C-alpha positions in Angstrom: 83.1 258.5 17.9 86.1 260.9 18.9 87.6 259.7 15.4 84.7 260.3 13.2 83.8 264.1 15.1 87.8 265.2 14.1 87.3 263.6 10.3 83.5 265.7 10.2 85.2 268.7 11.8 88.1 269.2 8.9 85.7 269.8 5.5 83.5 272.2 8.1 86.1 274.4 9.2 87.2 274.2 5.4 84.1 275.3 3.9 83.9 278.0 6.1 87.0 279.6 5.7 86.1 279.3 2.2 82.5 281.3 1.8 82.0 282.5 5.2 85.6 284.0 5.7 86.4 284.4 2.2 89.9 283.1 2.8 91.1 281.9 -0.9 94.9 280.7 0.5 95.1 277.0 0.6 97.9 277.3 3.3 95.8 279.2 5.5 92.4 276.9 5.2 94.9 273.9 5.8 96.1 275.2 8.7 92.9 276.4 10.2 91.1 273.2 9.4 93.6 271.0 11.0 94.0 272.7 14.0 90.5 272.6 14.5 89.6 269.2 14.2 93.2 268.5 16.6 91.6 270.7 19.3 88.1 268.8 18.5 90.3 265.4 19.1 92.0 267.4 22.0 88.9 268.2 23.7 87.0 265.0 23.7 89.9 263.3 24.7 90.2 265.3 28.1 86.6 265.2 28.4 86.2 261.5 28.5 89.5 261.0 30.3 87.8 263.2 33.0 84.1 261.3 32.7 86.6 258.1 33.5 88.6 259.6 36.7 84.6 260.6 37.5 83.9 256.9 37.2 86.4 255.7 39.3 86.5 258.1 41.9 82.1 257.3 42.7 82.6 254.2 42.9 
């Protein structure tokens, strides 16, 4: 699930940069999209790690 959301985030952010923000630079779109995708991956990892710790404490 984590990898799927990361893979979906990249093209969505790319399209937002292209059509909503009107960014023309390919490098800027690449960096913004990759940063957003990595951020989603890290945040989901942190969330699942925290849930795993809570499960261990509850048992």
